[in-house]
C-alpha positions in Angstrom: -28.2 -167.4 185.3 -25.2 -166.5 187.7 -23.9 -170.1 187.6 -23.3 -169.6 183.8 -21.5 -166.5 183.8 -17.7 -166.4 183.6 -16.0 -165.1 186.6 -19.2 -164.6 188.6 -18.9 -165.6 192.3 -22.2 -167.0 193.3 -23.2 -166.5 197.1 -25.1 -169.3 198.8 -27.1 -168.7 202.0 -26.1 -170.7 205.2 -29.0 -173.2 206.0 -28.3 -173.7 209.6 -28.7 -171.6 212.7 -25.6 -173.2 214.2 -23.4 -171.7 211.5 -22.1 -168.1 210.7 -21.8 -166.4 207.2 -18.6 -165.4 205.7 -15.0 -166.7 206.2 -14.2 -165.5 209.7 -10.6 -164.6 208.9 -9.3 -163.2 205.7 -6.5 -161.2 204.3 -6.7 -157.6 203.9 -7.2 -156.9 200.2 -5.0 -154.2 198.3 -6.7 -150.9 197.9 -6.5 -148.7 194.7 -3.5 -146.9 195.8 -1.5 -150.2 196.5 -2.4 -151.2 193.1 -1.4 -147.9 191.8 1.8 -148.2 193.3 2.4 -151.5 191.9 1.4 -150.4 188.3 4.0 -147.5 188.4 6.8 -150.1 188.2 9.1 -148.8 190.9 10.0 -150.3 194.2 7.6 -149.9 197.3 9.5 -149.7 200.8 7.3 -151.0 203.5 8.7 -151.1 207.0 8.7 -149.3 210.3 11.2 -146.7 208.8 14.3 -146.3 206.8 17.9 -145.3 207.9 18.4 -143.0 205.0 16.0 -142.6 202.2 18.8 -141.7 199.7 19.9 -145.3 200.0 16.6 -146.9 199.0 16.8 -148.8 195.8 15.3 -146.7 192.8 14.2 -147.6 189.4 13.3 -145.6 186.3 9.9 -144.1 186.8 8.1 -143.7 183.4 5.2 -141.5 184.4 7.2 -139.0 186.6 10.6 -139.3 185.1 13.9 -139.9 186.9 14.3 -142.7 189.1 12.1 -143.4 192.2 10.8 -145.6 195.2 7.5 -145.4 196.9 7.7 -145.3 200.7 4.7 -146.5 202.7 5.6 -146.8 206.2 3.7 -149.1 208.7 0.8 -147.3 210.2 0.4 -144.7 207.4 -1.6 -147.1 205.0 -4.4 -145.1 203.4 -3.6 -142.0 205.5 -1.0 -140.5 203.3 1.7 -141.6 201.0 5.6 -140.9 200.2 8.1 -141.4 197.6 11.8 -140.4 197.1 12.9 -139.5 193.5 16.1 -138.7 191.8 16.3 -135.9 189.2 19.1 -136.5 186.7 22.0 -134.0 186.6 20.9 -131.2 184.4 17.5 -132.9 183.9 13.9 -132.5 184.7 11.0 -134.5 185.9 8.0 -134.8 183.7 5.2 -132.2 184.0 2.4 -133.2 186.1 -0.9 -132.1 187.8 -3.0 -134.1 190.2 -5.9 -133.9 192.5 -4.0 -134.4 195.7 -1.7 -132.4 197.8 1.9 -132.8 197.6 4.9 -131.4 199.4 8.7 -131.9 198.9 11.8 -131.9 201.2 15.2 -131.5 199.3 17.4 -134.4 200.2 20.3 -133.5 197.9 21.0 -130.8 195.2 19.5 -127.6 194.0 17.2 -126.6 191.2 13.9 -124.7 190.4 10.2 -125.6 190.1 7.8 -124.2 187.7 4.1 -123.9 188.6 1.3 -122.6 186.4 -2.5 -123.1 185.8 -3.7 -124.1 182.2 -3.4 -121.0 180.2 -1.6 -119.0 182.8 1.9 -117.7 183.1 4.6 -119.9 184.7 5.9 -119.1 188.2 9.5 -120.1 189.0 11.1 -120.5 192.4 14.5 -122.1 193.4 15.3 -124.8 196.1 18.3 -126.3 197.6 19.2 -129.0 200.0 17.1 -128.6 203.1 14.3 -126.6 201.3 10.7 -127.6 201.8 8.0 -126.5 199.6 4.2 -127.4 198.7 2.7 -127.9 195.4 -0.6 -126.0 195.3 -3.5 -128.6 194.5 -4.2 -129.5 190.9 -1.7 -127.1 189.4 0.8 -128.0 186.4 4.4 -128.2 187.9 7.9 -129.4 186.6 10.8 -129.9 188.9 14.3 -128.9 187.2 17.8 -130.0 188.3 20.1 -127.1 188.0 23.4 -129.0 188.8 25.3 -131.6 187.0 24.8 -134.1 189.9 21.7 -135.9 190.6 19.1 -134.1 193.0 17.0 -136.3 195.4 13.7 -135.2 196.8 11.4 -136.8 199.4 7.7 -136.3 198.9 4.5 -136.5 201.0 1.3 -136.8 199.4 -2.4 -137.3 200.1 -2.5 -139.6 197.0 -3.7 -142.5 198.8 -6.8 -140.6 200.3 -7.8 -139.3 196.7 -7.1 -142.5 194.9 -8.6 -144.9 197.1 -11.8 -142.6 197.3 -12.2 -142.1 193.6 -10.6 -145.2 192.3 -9.9 -143.7 189.1 -6.4 -142.4 188.1 -7.5 -140.7 184.9 -9.9 -138.5 187.1 -7.0 -137.8 189.6 -4.3 -136.8 187.0 -6.5 -135.2 184.2 -8.9 -133.1 186.1 -9.3 -129.5 184.8 -10.8 -127.9 187.8 -8.9 -124.8 189.1 -8.5 -124.2 192.9 -8.3 -120.6 192.9 -8.4 -120.5 196.6 -5.4 -122.7 196.8 -3.3 -120.8 194.1 -3.8 -117.4 192.7 -0.7 -116.8 190.8 0.7 -114.0 192.8 4.2 -113.0 192.3 5.0 -113.4 195.9 3.2 -116.8 196.3 6.6 -118.6 196.7 8.5 -115.7 198.8 9.5 -117.1 202.0 7.7 -115.6 205.3 9.2 -115.7 208.6 6.4 -114.1 210.7 4.8 -116.4 213.2 1.2 -116.7 214.5 -0.6 -118.9 216.8 -2.3 -121.9 215.2 -6.0 -121.5 215.4 -6.5 -125.0 217.2 -3.9 -125.3 219.7 -2.2 -122.0 219.8 1.3 -123.3 218.9 3.7 -121.4 216.8 2.6 -121.5 213.0 4.4 -120.2 210.1 2.3 -119.4 206.8 4.7 -119.8 203.9 4.6 -122.0 200.9 8.5 -122.4 200.9 11.2 -122.7 203.5 14.5 -122.2 202.1 16.4 -124.4 204.6 14.6 -126.2 207.3 17.8 -127.5 208.8 18.9 -123.9 209.7 15.4 -122.1 210.1 14.7 -120.5 213.6 12.5 -122.5 215.8 10.8 -120.8 218.8 10.9 -122.4 222.3 8.2 -124.9 222.7 9.4 -127.2 225.8 6.4 -129.6 225.1 8.5 -132.7 224.5 11.9 -132.2 226.3 13.6 -129.4 228.2 14.7 -126.6 225.6 12.6 -128.3 222.9 11.7 -126.0 220.0 9.1 -126.2 217.3 7.0 -124.6 214.5 4.1 -125.6 212.3 4.5 -124.5 208.7 1.1 -124.0 207.0 1.8 -124.3 203.2 -0.3 -123.9 200.0 -3.6 -124.0 202.0 -3.0 -127.7 202.4 -4.7 -130.0 205.0 -1.5 -132.1 205.0 -0.3 -131.4 208.6 3.4 -131.1 209.7 5.7 -129.5 212.1 9.5 -128.9 212.5 11.2 -129.6 215.9 14.4 -129.9 217.6 15.7 -131.5 220.8 18.8 -130.0 222.5 22.0 -131.9 222.4 22.3 -134.4 225.4 18.5 -134.4 225.9 15.7 -136.8 224.7 12.0 -136.5 224.3 9.6 -138.2 226.8 7.7 -141.1 225.5 4.1 -140.7 224.7 1.6 -142.4 222.6 -1.1 -141.6 219.9 -2.6 -143.4 216.9 -1.0 -144.0 213.5 -0.1 -141.5 210.9 3.0 -139.5 212.2 6.2 -140.1 210.6 9.3 -138.7 211.9 12.1 -137.4 209.4 15.6 -136.6 210.6 17.1 -133.6 209.0 19.9 -132.9 211.3 22.0 -134.8 213.8 21.5 -138.6 214.1 19.6 -140.9 216.7 16.9 -143.6 217.2 13.5 -144.0 218.0 11.8 -146.7 220.2 8.1 -147.5 219.7 5.8 -150.1 221.4 2.2 -150.8 221.9 0.5 -148.8 224.7 -0.5 -151.9 226.4 3.1 -152.9 227.4 3.0 -150.0 229.7 5.9 -147.6 230.4 8.6 -150.3 231.1 8.8 -153.1 228.6 12.4 -153.9 229.2 12.0 -154.3 233.0 8.8 -156.4 232.4 10.3 -158.7 230.0 8.4 -157.6 227.0 11.2 -155.9 225.2 10.8 -158.4 222.2 7.6 -156.3 221.3 9.6 -153.0 221.0 10.7 -151.6 217.7 13.7 -149.6 217.3 14.8 -147.5 214.0 17.9 -145.9 213.7 18.5 -142.8 211.6 20.5 -140.0 210.2 19.6 -137.3 207.6 17.3 -138.0 205.9 16.0 -141.0 207.7 12.3 -141.8 208.7 10.5 -143.7 211.3 6.8 -144.3 211.8 5.9 -143.3 215.4 3.0 -145.7 215.8 3.5 -148.3 213.2 0.5 -150.6 213.8 -3.2 -149.9 214.3 -4.0 -148.4 217.7 -2.1 -146.3 220.2 1.7 -146.8 220.5 4.3 -145.1 222.7 7.3 -143.5 220.8 10.4 -142.0 222.2 13.2 -140.1 220.2 16.9 -139.9 221.0 19.5 -137.7 219.6 23.0 -139.1 220.1 25.3 -136.8 218.1 27.3 -133.7 219.3 24.8 -131.5 217.3 21.1 -131.1 218.2 18.5 -133.5 216.8 16.2 -131.8 214.2 13.0 -133.6 213.0 10.2 -132.8 210.9 6.9 -134.8 211.5 4.5 -135.5 208.7 0.9 -136.5 209.6 -1.1 -136.5 206.2 -4.4 -134.5 205.8 -6.3 -133.9 209.0 -4.5 -136.7 211.0 -2.8 -134.7 213.7 -4.0 -134.6 217.3 -6.4 -132.0 217.7 -7.2 -131.6 213.8 -9.1 -134.8 213.2 -12.9 -134.7 212.4 -15.2 -134.8 215.4 -18.1 -133.1 217.1 -17.4 -129.5 216.9 -16.7 -127.6 220.2 -15.7 -130.9 222.2 -12.9 -130.2 224.4 -9.8 -131.9 223.5 -6.4 -132.4 225.5 -3.1 -131.9 224.3 -2.3 -135.2 225.9 1.2 -135.8 224.5 2.5 -132.8 226.2 1.0 -133.8 229.6 2.4 -136.4 232.0 0.4 -139.6 232.5 -0.1 -138.7 236.2 -1.8 -135.5 235.3 -4.0 -136.9 232.9 -2.0 -136.9 229.8 -0.2 -139.7 227.6 3.5 -138.7 228.2 5.7 -141.1 230.4 7.5 -138.9 233.1 11.2 -139.6 233.0 11.0 -141.0 236.5 8.4 -143.6 235.5 10.3 -144.7 232.3 12.3 -148.0 231.9 15.8 -147.3 233.5 17.2 -149.2 230.6 16.6 -146.2 228.3 18.6 -143.8 230.4 21.6 -146.3 230.7 21.5 -146.9 227.0 21.3 -143.2 226.1 24.3 -142.1 228.0 26.5 -145.0 226.5 25.3 -143.9 223.1 26.3 -140.3 223.6 29.6 -141.2 225.1 30.2 -143.5 222.0 29.4 -140.4 219.8 31.7 -137.9 221.8 28.6 -136.3 223.3 27.6 -135.6 226.9 24.2 -136.1 228.5 22.4 -133.0 229.8 19.5 -134.9 231.5 19.8 -133.3 234.9 18.9 -135.5 238.0 16.0 -133.3 239.0 14.3 -134.4 235.6 13.9 -137.8 237.2 12.8 -136.6 240.6 9.0 -137.0 241.0 9.0 -134.5 243.9 10.8 -131.8 242.1 8.4 -129.0 241.9 9.8 -127.6 238.7 9.7 -131.1 237.0 6.2 -131.5 238.1 5.0 -128.2 236.8 6.5 -128.9 233.5 4.7 -132.2 233.1 1.4 -130.7 234.3 -1.6 -129.6 232.6 -1.3 -125.9 233.1 -0.1 -123.9 230.0 
């Protein structure tokens, strides 16, 4: 009988119509990926962001080698995962293979990566500080440090998606299936490609390449969707569903605030600055309306991170570069979590809401509608860092024809 079995929780049906079944309130249980991180024996950083990932506490990582720390920023739980790993000088990480997507950004150092299928030849490519590359799905790979000083790499993965779905790490790390559509072993697979094409969903600039030698210096085409003079590309790497982009705000200019759901994490790769994020329900002016205690701020410099929407639901977020050099960011969303790429009924029309002002039906706050506190603080921060604002007065004029056209829905 169930009452006689050890560790068996027996359920009792309610006996009255004036009561409800269940607890009513309860704590969120750990998912398989949460348990996996804990069992790996390295720190787990959970917060809205981190000023610099290279300053996170790291511990020896038996499975992967080197030292590491997981990063699970608020709002990314179950959507995608991240970690930072240190490769000892002249050393290597352990060979691994896994049934989830993975991409790396080199924070410090230089070295090589080996890629191969079981029984196939090894392919080797080089990387340096600022390089970004993707690991083809379920391929053997090994990271090698070519210098005498430690190398530090930041990784983004779809491990939470895979581990939470299957709940079996042996299946994830010891699966023999070969994804020939993801990796064919061609000699030029990791040859950088500079040509641009429109992405098939939103028509934005896309670069199909499996490695970018230096995302801090690579060319970015004019985009204008976030701020005047804003530049942006979308790398499409290793056939991954893991969505990302690289963007840059001009010195002395900042982005418009806009909102969307959780998943996006901004990573600073050049310059320094800060991000404000707050619940959409607070409206455009939380400082003016006495709700500033619900606003979150994250300061960063290379390589710092911030979750754009750190809690469930839509959150406004706004990015400010305050150094003499332009603020360059890369945004990581995980698999199929970018606006315009989420699953849905095929053919339904979507709006590039973050690029369109609220008065024109989008989700971006026009500069003239934003809280005046932001502009004042930004100008003070620029001055403290020896930089000058380039936010022209007409950007705050709702009647300026050029400004209204820039914030409208016509592309």
